[in-house]
C-alpha positions as CSV (number, residue, x, y, z in Angstrom):
1,X,0.0,0.0,0.0
2,X,1.4,3.4,-0.9
3,X,2.0,6.0,1.7
4,X,-0.6,8.2,0.1
5,X,-3.3,5.6,0.6
6,X,-2.6,5.0,4.3
7,X,-4.3,8.2,5.6
8,X,-7.3,7.5,3.4
9,X,-7.7,4.0,4.7
10,X,-7.2,5.2,8.3
11,X,-9.9,7.9,7.7
12,X,-12.3,5.4,6.2
13,X,-11.8,3.1,9.2
14,X,-12.4,5.9,11.6
15,X,-15.6,7.0,9.8
16,X,-16.8,3.4,9.8
17,X,-16.2,3.1,13.5
18,X,-18.0,6.3,14.2
19,X,-21.0,5.2,12.1
20,X,-21.1,1.9,14.0
21,X,-21.0,3.8,17.3
22,X,-23.9,6.0,16.2
23,X,-26.0,3.0,15.1
24,X,-25.3,1.3,18.4
25,X,-26.3,4.4,20.3
26,X,-29.6,4.7,18.3
27,X,-30.4,1.0,19.0
28,X,-30.0,1.5,22.8
29,X,-31.0,5.2,22.9
30,X,-32.7,6.1,26.2
31,X,-36.3,7.1,25.6
32,X,-37.9,7.8,28.9
33,X,-36.7,10.3,31.5
34,X,-35.7,7.4,33.8
35,X,-33.7,5.8,31.1
36,X,-32.0,9.1,30.4
37,X,-31.1,9.6,34.0
38,X,-29.7,6.0,34.1
39,X,-27.6,6.8,31.1
40,X,-26.3,10.0,32.8
41,X,-25.3,8.0,35.9
42,X,-23.6,5.4,33.7
43,X,-21.6,8.0,31.8
44,X,-20.6,9.8,35.0
45,X,-19.2,6.5,36.2
46,X,-17.3,6.0,33.0
47,X,-15.7,9.5,33.3
48,X,-14.7,8.6,36.9
49,X,-13.2,5.4,35.7
50,X,-11.2,7.0,32.9
51,X,-9.9,9.8,35.1
52,X,-9.0,7.3,37.9
53,X,-7.1,5.0,35.7
54,X,-5.4,8.0,34.0
55,X,-4.2,9.1,37.4
56,X,-2.7,5.6,37.9
57,X,-1.1,5.2,34.5
58,X,-0.7,8.8,33.3
59,X,-2.5,10.7,30.5
60,X,0.0,9.5,27.9
61,X,-0.3,5.9,29.1
62,X,-2.9,3.3,28.4
63,X,-4.8,0.5,30.2
64,X,-2.4,-2.4,30.0
65,X,-5.3,-4.9,30.6
66,X,-6.9,-4.1,27.2
67,X,-6.0,-6.1,24.2
68,X,-3.4,-4.4,21.9
69,X,-6.0,-3.4,19.2
70,X,-8.3,-1.8,21.8
71,X,-5.7,0.4,23.5
72,X,-6.0,4.2,23.4
73,X,-4.1,6.9,25.2
74,X,-5.7,7.8,28.5
75,X,-6.1,11.4,27.5
76,X,-8.1,10.3,24.5
77,X,-10.1,8.0,26.6
78,X,-11.1,10.8,29.0
79,X,-12.0,13.0,26.0
80,X,-14.2,10.2,24.6
81,X,-16.0,9.7,27.9
82,X,-16.5,13.4,28.4
83,X,-18.1,13.6,24.9
84,X,-20.5,10.8,26.0
85,X,-21.2,12.6,29.3
86,X,-22.0,15.8,27.4
87,X,-24.5,13.8,25.2
88,X,-26.1,12.3,28.3
89,X,-26.3,15.7,29.9
90,X,-28.0,17.2,26.9
91,X,-30.6,14.4,26.8
92,X,-31.4,14.8,30.4
93,X,-31.6,18.6,30.2
94,X,-33.9,18.4,27.2
95,X,-36.2,15.8,28.9
96,X,-36.4,17.9,32.1
97,X,-37.2,21.0,30.1
98,X,-40.1,19.2,28.3
99,X,-41.4,18.1,31.7
100,X,-41.5,21.7,33.0
101,X,-38.1,22.0,34.7
102,X,-36.5,24.7,32.6
103,X,-32.7,25.1,32.6
104,X,-31.2,27.5,35.0
105,X,-28.1,29.6,34.7
106,X,-25.2,28.7,36.8
107,X,-24.4,31.0,39.7
108,X,-21.3,33.1,39.2
């Protein structure tokens, strides 16, 4: 494979992985407020796990218990889990707003 084709293949793999992730989320998408709250709790736990392990192994390290092909840098892991948490927060905020609990501004 030529050096020029490698970035294209890597990009295609990343796009495929992202599409699979979106499809998986849609299949298990929380629909009720209770399910959305459960999803929020789960994502909070995953952020805690990522940060806790990163403190043990360093941001530039990785979880040595994962198989070679599944390893990612801990800093990347934290970013991924934070994105999932932001998605969960958005779902819960929207659901609460619909039920008459409008968003409030944070106190300065």
